[in-house]
N, C-alpha and C positions, 0 to 999 in steps of 0.2 A: 545641425549632425544630421548626416542621413542616417535612415534604419540598416540594421545588418543582413535584411532580407534583399532590401533594394541594392545593396552595394555587392551582394553574392549571388549572382543568379544560378549557381549550382545547386544551391540550397534547395531541400526537398520543403514540401509544405507541412501543416501539422499534421493531416491525416496519414501521411506516410507514402503518398503517390506523387509523382513527379508529375507537372503540369505542361501540358503539350499547347504552345500557343496557337496552332492551327485547330485543335480538338475545341469545340464549345464547350462549356463549362457544364456539370450537370448538376441539377439541383439537389440539394440532400434529403428533401422531402421524397423526391422519387425514388434517389437511390436505396433510403431505407424501406419503401414499399417493396421494391421488387425482390420476388423469392428466388432463393438459390436454384439453380436447374437441378431437376431430380435424375438421381443416377440411373443409367440405363443397365436393365437386368435381365440378360439373356439364359432363358431357361436351357438346361442340357438336353441335346437329342438325344432320344433312345432308339437304337438302330433296331430296324426289324428284320432284319436278315441275316443268318452268319450264326455264328459262336454266342455273339453278344446277346442275342433274344432266348435262345435256350438256358444262358446261366441268368438271366435273368426273371424268365418265368420260372424256372425250375427249382434249384436249390438256392439260398443265398451265397453269396461269395464268402467264403472264410477270410478273416485276417491276413495279409502277406500275399494274397493273390491277385493276381493282375485282372482288372475288370476286363470280361468281356470272353476270356477263357474258361471253358468248362471244368467244374471242379472235378478233381480225380476220383473215381470210384473206390468204393472200400469191399475188402473182399468177406465173404461169411464165415463166421465163426468157427464152422464145422463144414465138411464136405457132406455131400447128398448121402453116401453109403457110410457115413461114420455115426452108426445106429447107436451106437455106446458114447458117443462124444469124445470127449478129452480127459486124460487122467487132470482133472484141476478140481478146485470147489463144486463144481456143477456136476459131479458124477454121479451123485445120487438122483441129481434132478434128470440127468440125460437117460438113466436107467428107466425113471419114472415115464420120461417121455416114449421109451422105446417102446414099455408094455402098452401105453394107452395107445398109441400108434397102430399095434397089431391087434390087440383085443378090443378096443372101443376106440376108433377113430372118428367117432361124430362126437366122444367127449372130449378129444384133442383139439378137432377143430374149435368146437365152441368157446375154450380155454384160449385157444391163440386167438380167435377173434375179439374175446372180451377183454384179453389184455392190449391189443394191437389198439382197437376203440378207445380203451380205458372209461370205459362207462360201466359200472359195476351194476350188475342183476342182467345184463344183457347175453348170460349164456345160455338160456333156454330160445331166447330169439335166434341165435344162430347154429344151436343144437338140432333144434327139431324140423327145420328143412334138409338139414343135410341128413337126417336119420331118415327122413322118408324118400329122397333120392336114392340111399343107400339101400334101402329095402326094397323099392322099386326096379332099381338095377340088378339086384340079384335075384329077386323072383322072375323077372322077364327075361334076362338075357344070361345068366348064371354068372355074373361078376360085377364088381362095381365101376359100372361105365358112366353112370349118369350123374354121380357127386362130384368128379372132377370139373364138371360144367360150373360148379358153383364155386368150388374151392380154390379152383386158381387164381382166383382175384385176390385173395389174400396174400398169395407169393406177388403179385404186382406191386399191393400196397405195400408190403415189407422192402421192397426194392425201393420204391420212392421215396420212402420215409427215411430210410437209413442211407440211401443213397450206394447202394451194393452193386455189384457186376453181376449181370445176369448172363445166362448160358450162350445167347448169341454173340455178346460182347465176347467173352472168352474164347468162342469158337473163331471168331473173325481174327482176333488177337495171334491164334495159334495159327492161323493160317496166313496172317500178313494183310488181310484184305479190310482191315478196320477202317482204312481212311476212305474207304470206299463209299460207304453210307455215313461220311462223318457231316455232310453237311444237309442231307435230310433226316433230321430227326425224327421226324413224324412217321417217316418209314421205319427208320431203325428201331422206334419204340412198338411198332405193329410186328416186328419179327421178333421182339424181346417178349411181347405178350402171349405171340403164338407159341414160344419156345416155354413159357409157364405153363401155359395150358397141354402141352405136349408131355412135359415133366409129371406134371399130376397125372395125366392119364396113363403113363407108363411104367411111372415109379410114384404110384398116389401116397402109399406110406411112408415111403422114405422122405418125399417132400412135407409131408404134415411132420415127420419128426425134425426134420432139419429145420423148418419154420419153428417150432416149438423150441428148439434148443435155443435160437438167433434171439427170440422174443423173450425168452426167460434171463437169458444174460444180458439184456438192454433195458428192460423195462420191469419195474416192479408190478406185480399183480393190482389191479386197482382197489381190490377189498381190503388190501392191509392198510391199516391205519398207523401210520409211522408217528404220529403224536407222541412224545415222552409221557407217560404214567407216573404220577406222584402219588406215593402211599403215605399216607400220616399213620405214624406208628404212636399209640398212647403212651404217656410217661410210666415207667415202673413204679410201681406202690413203694413209697418210701415210710420208715419206720424212725422216729427220733429217740435215742438212747440217751439217757440222763447219765454223764459222768461224773462219780463221784470223788 
């Protein structure tokens, strides 16, 4: 009696692959030694021009936004001339900022830079250079015209850190010409830095106060220790009374 495999040519072999009579048989040892082909992984290409580079090199893209589109700018918590701030929980802090900016701008600038850099003890490193320029400008020229050359960098750093809208961008939106410099981000940022310097030069005290209010609303002071303190109370004195 003939075998079942010989009687039915449509049946498959034991290894599950149909045998082609035209192809030569592959030895089993060579089939085991042959490694599987490695998958080809293509690295994603990063664009070097347009909005994608600006979004990739500047701020991280938040969840839910389209990759390649610029992150929308945030607004300042208070205006440039809101000297007393808003009627909220920071009202007393805004009054303190206003008094410091009016009578001791060097103290306010040092406090802002210490809070912005998050380095405890860096108050003197920022306050002394500002004080030197403040005194030199008032003694030589009769007004504070040298300190803004140092302090305008803090406004630029605050804009970059919190992605705030600058004066030039706000002016461009009001005039309808914001898309003219939309492709050239480097030139746009240059104009923003010029506006930061002009703001500090023309409205120096108001600029320091606005930056101080913004930092106090967004960042805690680096000198504050927010770790909880556990106080152990000794047990009270106990007296044992015998009941009759």
